C-alpha positions in Angstrom: 20.6 -7.7 40.4 23.1 -8.9 37.6 20.8 -8.2 34.7 20.0 -4.8 35.8 24.0 -4.0 36.4 24.7 -5.1 33.2 21.7 -3.0 31.3 23.6 0.2 33.0 26.8 -0.5 31.8 25.1 -1.1 28.6 23.5 2.1 28.8 27.1 3.9 29.9 28.3 3.1 26.9 25.5 2.9 24.7 25.3 2.5 20.5 21.8 4.3 20.9 23.9 7.7 21.7 25.3 7.8 18.6 21.7 8.8 17.0 20.1 12.1 18.4 15.9 11.5 17.8 14.0 14.3 15.8 10.8 13.2 15.9 8.0 10.3 15.6 7.5 9.2 12.0 5.1 6.4 12.7 3.9 4.3 15.7 2.3 0.3 14.5 1.4 -2.8 15.8 4.9 -4.0 16.3 7.0 -1.2 16.8 7.3 2.8 16.5 10.1 4.6 13.8 11.4 7.6 14.7 13.7 10.1 13.0 16.7 10.6 13.8 20.4 11.8 12.8 23.7 10.2 13.2 25.9 12.3 15.3 28.8 11.8 13.6 28.0 12.0 10.2 25.1 14.2 10.4 23.1 11.7 8.1 19.3 11.1 8.3 17.8 8.0 9.3 14.5 6.2 10.4 15.3 4.2 14.0 12.3 1.2 14.7 12.3 0.3 18.1 10.1 -3.0 18.3 7.8 -3.0 20.9 8.5 -6.4 22.2 11.4 -7.3 24.3 14.4 -9.8 22.8 16.4 -11.8 25.9 19.1 -13.0 22.8 20.5 -12.6 19.6 19.2 -15.5 18.3 15.9 -14.4 19.0 16.5 -11.2 16.5 18.1 -12.8 14.0 15.1 -15.2 13.7 12.9 -12.2 13.0 11.4 -12.5 9.2 12.6 -8.7 8.8 16.1 -9.1 9.8 16.4 -12.4 7.9 15.4 -11.2 4.5 16.9 -7.4 4.9 20.1 -8.6 5.9 20.1 -10.8 2.2 18.9 -8.3 0.1 20.8 -5.3 -1.1 19.1 -3.3 -3.8 18.7 0.0 -5.1 14.6 -0.5 -4.9 14.8 -2.2 -1.2 15.0 -0.4 1.4 18.7 -0.4 3.2 18.9 -2.0 6.6 22.0 -0.1 8.2 22.3 -1.6 11.6 20.6 -3.5 14.5 21.0 -2.7 17.8 19.9 -4.7 21.3 20.6 -3.1 24.0 19.1 -3.6 27.4 16.6 -6.3 25.7 15.2 -3.6 23.5 15.6 -4.1 19.6 16.5 -1.1 17.2 16.1 -1.1 13.3 18.6 1.6 11.9 17.2 2.4 8.3 18.0 4.7 5.6 15.4 7.6 5.6 13.0 8.0 3.3 10.8 11.4 3.0 7.5 9.6 2.3 5.4 6.6 1.0 3.3 6.3 -2.1 0.3 6.7 -0.5 1.5 9.9 0.8 2.9 10.8 -2.4 -0.3 10.0 -4.1 -3.0 11.8 -1.6 -1.2 15.3 -1.8 -1.9 15.3 -5.5 -3.9 17.5 -7.0 -3.7 16.4 -10.9 -2.8 12.5 -12.5 0.5 11.9 -12.9 1.8 11.4 -16.5 2.0 7.9 -17.4 6.1 8.3 -18.0 6.0 8.9 -14.4 3.9 5.9 -13.4 5.9 4.0 -16.0 8.8 4.7 -14.0 7.5 4.2 -10.8 6.6 0.4 -11.6 9.7 -0.3 -13.0 11.7 0.4 -9.9 9.0 -1.5 -7.5 9.2 -4.5 -10.4 12.6 -4.2 -10.1 12.9 -4.5 -6.7 10.2 -7.1 -6.5 12.1 -9.5 -9.0 15.4 -8.9 -6.6 13.5 -10.3 -3.8 11.8 -13.1 -5.4 15.4 -14.1 -7.0 16.7 -14.2 -3.6 13.7 -16.5 -2.3 12.0 -14.4 -0.4 7.8 -12.9 -1.2 6.9 -10.0 0.7 3.0 -10.9 1.7 2.3 -7.2 2.2 2.8 -5.0 -0.8 1.1 -2.0 -0.3 1.5 2.1 -1.3 1.8 2.6 2.5 5.1 0.0 2.4 6.8 1.5 -0.9 8.8 4.4 0.5 9.4 7.3 -1.8 11.9 10.5 -2.1 9.3 12.1 -4.4 8.3 10.0 -7.4 11.8 9.9 -8.9 12.9 7.3 -6.3 10.7 4.4 -5.0 12.4 0.8 -2.5 10.1 -1.6 -0.6 9.8 -1.6 2.5 8.6 -3.6 5.6 9.5 -6.8 5.4 7.2 -8.0 8.7 6.0 -10.8 7.3 8.2 -11.4 4.2 8.0 -15.0 3.8 10.5 -17.7 2.3 9.5 -18.9 -1.3 11.1 -22.3 -0.4 9.7 -22.8 2.9 6.3 -25.0 3.2 2.8 -24.6 3.3 0.4 -24.0 5.2 0.7 -20.4 5.4 -1.7 -18.0 7.5 -4.0 -16.8 5.4 -4.7 -13.4 7.0 -1.6 -11.8 5.6 -1.4 -8.4 3.0 -3.9 -5.1 3.1 -7.5 -6.1 2.3 -7.3 -3.6 -0.8 -4.7 -5.3 -2.1 -5.0 -9.4 -1.5 -5.3 -11.9 -4.2 -8.2 -13.9 -4.5 -6.2 -16.5 -3.3 -5.8 -15.1 0.3 -9.8 -13.8 0.2 -10.9 -17.7 -0.2 -8.5 -18.3 2.6 -5.7 -20.6 0.4 -2.6 -21.7 2.8 -0.6 -22.5 -0.5 -0.2 -19.7 -2.2 3.1 -18.2 -3.0 5.2 -15.1 -4.8 2.2 -14.2 -7.3 0.1 -13.0 -4.3 2.7 -10.2 -4.6 2.4 -9.4 -8.5 -1.4 -9.2 -7.9 -0.9 -6.7 -5.3 1.5 -4.7 -8.0 -1.3 -4.8 -10.5 -3.6 -3.1 -7.6 -0.9 -0.3 -7.2 -0.6 0.2 -10.9 -4.1 0.7 -11.6 -4.0 3.1 -8.3 -1.0 5.3 -9.8 -3.4 6.2 -12.4 -6.5 7.0 -10.7 -5.2 8.2 -7.6 -8.1 5.4 -6.3 -8.0 2.2 -4.9 -9.1 -0.4 -7.6 -11.0 -3.3 -5.2 -11.7 -1.0 -2.2 -13.6 -3.5 -0.2 -15.1 -2.7 3.6 -14.7 -6.4 3.5 -13.5 -9.9 2.4 -16.5 -10.6 0.6 -16.9 -6.9 -0.5 -13.8 -6.9 -1.9 -14.5 -10.5 -3.9 -17.6 -8.9 -5.0 -15.5 -5.5 -6.4 -13.0 -7.8 -7.5 -15.7 -9.7 -9.7 -17.6 -6.1 -10.7 -13.9 -5.7 -12.9 -13.1 -9.3 -13.9 -16.0 -10.7 -14.2 -17.2 -13.9 -12.3 -14.5 -16.5 -13.2 -15.3 -20.2 -15.0 -14.1 -23.0 -14.1 -11.3 -23.4 -16.7 -10.2 -20.0 -15.9 -9.2 -20.8 -12.2 -10.2 -24.6 -11.5 -8.3 -24.5 -8.1 -10.3 -21.0 -7.1 -13.1 -22.9 -7.9 -12.4 -25.9 -6.1 -11.6 -23.3 -3.0 -14.8 -21.4 -3.4 -17.0 -25.2 -3.4 -14.8 -26.6 -0.2 -16.3 -23.3 1.8 -19.5 -23.5 0.2 -19.4 -20.4 -1.4 -21.2 -18.9 -4.2 -20.0 -16.6 -6.6 -21.9 -13.0 -7.5 -22.6 -13.0 -11.0 -21.0 -10.3 -12.9 -20.0 -9.8 -16.4 -16.5 -7.8 -16.7 -15.8 -4.3 -17.0 -13.1 -3.3 -19.4 -9.8 -1.8 -17.6 -9.3 0.6 -20.8 -13.0 1.9 -19.4 -12.2 2.8 -15.6 -8.9 4.0 -16.7 -9.0 6.0 -19.9 -5.5 7.6 -18.7 -3.9 4.6 -19.2 -1.6 3.4 -22.4 -2.9 0.0 -24.2 0.7 -1.3 -22.6 -0.2 -0.4 -19.5 -4.2 -1.9 -19.9 -2.2 -5.7 -20.9 0.3 -5.2 -18.0 -2.4 -4.7 -15.6 -5.0 -7.4 -17.3 -2.0 -10.0 -17.0 -1.0 -8.7 -13.2 -4.8 -9.3 -12.5 -5.6 -13.1 -13.6 -7.4 -14.6 -11.3 -5.0 -17.7 -11.5 -1.8 -17.0 -9.8 -0.2 -19.5 -12.4 -1.2 -16.9 -15.5 0.2 -14.0 -13.6 3.6 -12.7 -14.8 6.5 -13.0 -12.7 8.1 -9.6 -11.9 11.6 -10.2 -13.9 8.8 -11.4 -16.4 6.9 -8.2 -16.5 9.3 -6.1 -16.5 10.0 -7.5 -20.3 6.2 -6.1 -21.3 5.9 -3.5 -24.1 5.0 -1.1 -21.4 8.7 -0.5 -20.4 10.2 -0.2 -23.8 9.1 2.8 -24.9 12.4 4.7 -25.3 11.9 6.2 -21.7 15.4 6.5 -19.0 13.8 4.3 -16.3 15.4 4.0 -13.3 17.9 6.1 -11.2 17.2 9.8 -10.3 19.7 11.2 -12.3 18.9 9.9 -15.3 15.0 11.0 -14.9 15.9 14.4 -14.4 18.3 14.7 -17.3 16.8 17.1 -19.7 14.1 16.2 -21.9 12.9 13.0 -19.8 10.2 14.9 -17.6 6.6 16.1 -18.7 4.6 18.7 -18.3 1.5 17.2 -15.4 -1.5 16.5 -17.0 -5.0 17.6 -15.8 -7.1 14.7 -14.2 -9.4 14.1 -17.1 -13.0 14.0 -17.0 -15.1 11.0 -16.9 -17.9 11.4 -19.2 -21.5 10.7 -17.7 -23.1 7.3 -18.1 -26.4 6.5 -18.6 -27.4 3.1 -16.0 -30.4 0.9 -16.8 -32.3 0.9 -13.7 -32.6 -2.8 -12.4 -34.1 -3.9 -9.0 -30.6 -4.1 -7.5 -29.4 -0.9 -8.4 -28.9 1.3 -5.1 -29.9 4.9 -5.7 -27.1 5.7 -3.2 -23.8 4.3 -3.0 -22.1 4.2 0.8 -18.6 6.7 0.8 -15.4 4.5 -0.2 -14.4 3.2 2.9 -11.6 4.0 5.1 -7.7 2.4 4.2 -7.4 -1.0 5.9 -4.7 -1.2 8.5 -2.8 -4.3 8.9 -4.4 -4.7 12.3 -8.0 -5.0 10.7 -7.0 -8.2 9.3 -7.4 -10.5 12.5 -10.7 -8.7 13.1 -11.6 -9.7 9.5 -10.8 -13.5 10.4 -13.4 -12.9 13.4 -15.9 -11.4 11.8 -15.9 -14.2 9.1 -16.2 -17.0 11.8 -19.1 -15.8 13.3 -20.8 -14.9 9.9 -19.4 -17.4 7.2 -19.3 -16.2 3.5 -22.1 -18.5 2.9 -24.4 -16.1 4.7 -24.2 -13.4 3.2 -27.2 -13.3 0.9 -26.7 -9.8 0.2 -23.6 -10.8 -2.4 -25.1 -13.8 -3.7 -28.3 -12.0 -4.7 -26.6 -9.4 -7.1 -26.4 -10.2 -10.3 -25.0 -8.3 -13.5 -23.4 -5.6 -11.1 -20.6 -4.8 -13.2 -23.0 -2.1 -14.3 -22.3 0.0 -11.7 -18.5 0.0 -11.3 -18.7 3.1 -13.2 -20.8 4.8 -11.3 -18.2 3.7 -8.2 -15.5 5.6 -10.2 -17.8 8.9 -11.1 -19.1 9.6 -7.3 -15.1 9.2 -6.2 -14.4 12.2 -9.0 -14.9 14.3 -6.2 -12.1 13.4 -4.0 -9.6 11.8 -6.5 -6.9 11.3 -4.0 -9.7 9.6 -1.9 -8.7 11.5 1.2 -9.5 9.5 4.6 
């Protein structure tokens, strides 16, 4: 057959023969990633093989990951070195990074010094500002999609859900990973934009300080409840569009008073709290853009930020700080206060997002009477954090 003959001819002169596979790095919904070495240069690369077949280059070039990455060349965005199509198989050749930010946090035995958190955040926001400036938003910002060479170098990766800012809604409402999903996504908005990335970055920043997720909801409903525990129940003037979204789906907000971020994250400076508080605004219009966030006082403290060479200069490193002990907090007993809180849930994968949707179709938010009955539940938030203290790396 002609197609088979062409495939054999491709294999005889295969571009992939220039790379030697070393070991598998990961296997996801859309593709698997292999650590490989370029036989000519000796350079290590990460090669992502897509699981579906691609029968033309036009199909390949329409992929979000290709459309976005071919336009993005920045020190804090993963570099797509080459796209290869052979025998209807598609391969992306990326620069190799040692680990992702979640893995970096998971192996910690003590907290990052604030100077390290600041430099990681600076790099994330630099990359994100560049992405937004060039007309894209990521839609799946989370620690697993931030690749690292230690804490000194961080790059934004996995653009499989990236969307052009100029494209017109409606968008799908199940993007992002639950713990980092902005409130407008949790309320199923289809007209969101780049501020969903800023919300996720605020969640990541809090996690860098505590080594624990800020809103580890076991479902979308539980995630909304956990956000209310920290930010308090939104008033109509806080976020009019959000209240309209909730009303349109007959969702009743849990009644919570806010809990101070400074109380939850005692190791963070007042400048850090200010930035997190603004990134984690209910109303997406009130969240600072990534380029605006970089101008916050948090980043202007005389510290050299950015490249590994700069932060490794003599005098720029700081000794690791021990994990601070959170003082015991005596909580008044309430009728709705559980005596034994559940273990933190497993980190959600992107594939679980659609499962959330299926569950919600069967059990709409309005039927979640347990959530509706909780009052002033923010009193419990400190206890949640204290319980997780025995597992500061939130091991799964």
